[in-house]
C-alpha positions as CSV (number, residue, x, y, z in Angstrom):
1,M,-32.1,25.6,-179.4
2,K,-31.2,26.8,-175.9
3,L,-33.9,27.8,-173.5
4,A,-33.1,30.7,-171.1
5,M,-33.5,30.0,-167.4
6,I,-36.0,32.3,-165.8
7,S,-35.7,33.1,-162.1
8,A,-38.6,32.5,-159.7
9,A,-38.8,36.3,-159.2
10,A,-39.1,36.8,-162.9
11,V,-41.8,34.2,-163.2
12,A,-43.7,35.9,-160.3
13,M,-43.4,39.3,-162.0
14,L,-44.8,37.8,-165.2
15,A,-47.7,36.4,-163.3
16,V,-48.5,39.7,-161.6
17,T,-48.2,41.8,-164.7
18,G,-49.8,39.4,-167.1
19,G,-46.4,39.0,-168.9
20,V,-46.7,42.0,-171.1
21,A,-45.3,45.4,-171.0
22,G,-47.9,48.1,-170.7
23,A,-50.5,45.9,-168.9
24,A,-52.0,49.0,-167.3
25,D,-52.5,50.5,-170.8
26,D,-54.1,47.2,-171.9
27,G,-56.3,47.3,-168.8
28,K,-57.4,50.8,-169.6
29,A,-58.3,49.9,-173.2
30,V,-60.3,46.8,-172.0
31,Y,-62.1,49.0,-169.4
32,T,-62.9,51.7,-171.9
33,K,-64.2,49.2,-174.5
34,S,-66.0,46.7,-172.3
35,C,-66.5,48.0,-168.8
36,A,-67.0,51.7,-168.8
37,G,-70.6,51.5,-170.1
38,C,-71.7,50.1,-166.7
39,H,-68.9,51.3,-164.3
40,T,-69.4,55.0,-165.1
41,A,-73.1,54.8,-164.2
42,L,-73.5,51.8,-161.9
43,N,-71.6,50.7,-158.7
44,P,-68.8,50.3,-158.2
45,K,-68.0,53.4,-160.3
46,L,-64.5,53.8,-161.5
47,G,-62.5,55.8,-159.0
48,D,-65.0,55.5,-156.1
49,K,-62.7,54.7,-153.3
50,K,-65.5,54.0,-150.8
51,A,-67.2,51.5,-153.1
52,W,-64.0,49.8,-154.2
53,G,-62.3,49.6,-150.8
54,P,-64.0,46.4,-149.5
55,L,-63.6,44.8,-152.9
56,I,-59.9,45.7,-153.1
57,K,-59.5,44.0,-149.7
58,K,-60.7,40.7,-151.3
59,G,-57.8,40.9,-153.7
60,A,-57.4,41.2,-157.5
61,D,-57.6,37.4,-158.0
62,A,-61.0,37.3,-156.2
63,L,-62.3,40.3,-158.2
64,T,-61.1,38.8,-161.5
65,A,-62.8,35.5,-160.6
66,S,-66.1,37.4,-159.9
67,V,-65.9,39.1,-163.3
68,V,-65.1,35.8,-165.1
69,K,-68.1,34.0,-163.4
70,G,-70.4,37.0,-163.2
71,K,-71.9,38.5,-160.1
72,G,-75.2,40.1,-159.3
73,A,-76.4,42.0,-162.3
74,M,-73.0,41.6,-164.1
75,P,-73.0,38.7,-166.5
76,P,-70.0,36.4,-166.9
77,K,-67.0,38.4,-168.3
78,G,-69.1,41.5,-168.0
79,G,-71.1,40.5,-171.0
80,A,-68.0,40.5,-173.2
81,A,-67.6,36.8,-173.8
82,S,-64.6,37.3,-176.2
83,L,-62.4,38.7,-173.4
84,S,-59.6,36.5,-172.2
85,D,-59.0,36.0,-168.5
86,A,-55.8,38.0,-168.9
87,D,-57.9,40.9,-170.5
88,I,-60.2,40.8,-167.5
89,K,-57.4,40.7,-165.0
90,A,-55.8,43.7,-166.7
91,A,-59.1,45.7,-166.6
92,V,-59.6,44.7,-162.9
93,Q,-56.0,45.9,-162.1
94,Y,-56.7,49.2,-163.9
95,M,-59.9,49.7,-162.0
96,I,-58.3,48.9,-158.7
97,G,-55.5,51.4,-159.5
98,Q,-58.1,54.1,-160.1
99,A,-59.6,53.6,-156.7
100,K,-56.4,54.0,-154.7
């Protein structure tokens, strides 16, 4: 069986998008199921540009790591231990997108 060669740019794109089409839709679904309960009532609220601004400056990877490890009142993985790191990254990217 032949393996296709993948360019460095394609590998980088897969890393950024999580390697799946519709990653934003997946992020929205994860947010709705696992994050909305807190992030509609507690800070940072979804879409709150002022609250998200300093967090966005830290970068998506740092935010994803914070969610995976937990921070402040937020438990590891936001309390949804079954979420994969890719699920969390997709949700973080969705939430960042809503604050821009």
